[in-house]
N, C-alpha and C positions, 0 to 999 in steps of 0.2 A: 775791293779785293785786296788791296795792299795794307789794310789796317791790321794792327797786331791783334792776337787773340786776347780775351780778357785775362788779366793776371794780377796777382798781388806781389809775387816775388820775381825778381829778375836777377840772374846770376849764373853760376855754373854748378854742375853736379859731377861728382866723381864717385866711383865705387871700388871698394877693395874686397878682401875676402869675406868680411862679415857685416859691412855697413855701406850705406849710400850716404854721401855727405853733400850738403848744399852750402854754398857760400855766395852771398849777394846782398841785395837790397830789398827791404820790405816797404813797399810803397804805401801800405795802409798805416803803419806806425812811423814811417819816414825815418828808418834807421837801418844801418848795416846789420845783417843777421847771418848766423851760422847754425846749422842743426844737422843731426845725424839720424838716420833711420836704420835700425838694426835689420839685417837681412831676415832674421827669424821672425820679425813682426809683420813682414809683408805676406798677406794671405792670398792676394790675387793681383795679377798683372793683366791689364786689358788695353787693347789698342782699338780706339773708335769712339764714337759719340754715344751718349746715353741720355737719360732723362735730366741729369744735372748739368752736364756740359753738352748742350745740343748744337746742331748745325745752325740754329737761329741766332747763336751768339757770335757767329763769324760772317764776314762779308762774302766769302767764297762758297757759302752753303755746304761746306764739307767736301768739296770736289777735289781739292789738291792736297789736303793734309787732314790729319785727325790727331787728337790728343792721346797720350798714354795715361791710363789711370792706375794708380797704386791703391790697393785697399790695405790699410794698415790697422792691425789689432793692437789695442793698448790694454795690457793686463791691469794697469793701475785704475783705469776707469771702466774696464770690461766693456769697451766699445770699439767701433770701427770708424776710421777716418779715411777720407778719400783725398788723394793728392793727384792733381792733373799736371802733366808736364808737356810742354811744347818746346822742342829742342831745335835749334838752328833755323828759326823762322826767318825767311828772307823777304817777306812781303807777299809771296805767292805760295810757297810750299815750305815744308819743314823736313828735318832729318829724322823724324820720329820712327819711320819704318826701320831704318838702320839701328837706331838706339833700341827699339823694341826687341829686335833679334838679339842684340848683345845682352840685354837685360834677361831675356829668356834663358840664354846660356848661363849667365851669372847665377840665376836663381836655381838652376837645375843641379 
């Protein structure tokens, strides 16, 4: 139950009027990384598990927390990308419900 969720990036996110910014570490490429996601490119915000990030990928079987999924549209590639966020994970639960509510207000 205390194992962290599967992840590639570890760091912090902030959001301002028009973008969400990430600053942290990319464990796949083993390097510091920073990127921004424009608010206008986020097409969906979802709280919960799905066919890509399922409860089987967690030890708690989804009982005490769930990920936040951003669906992001890229005009350059005319495609959609999914970004999953787990915020404030303490080994048992996360702060995703609180963050999800803040993000809903930010996007509206």
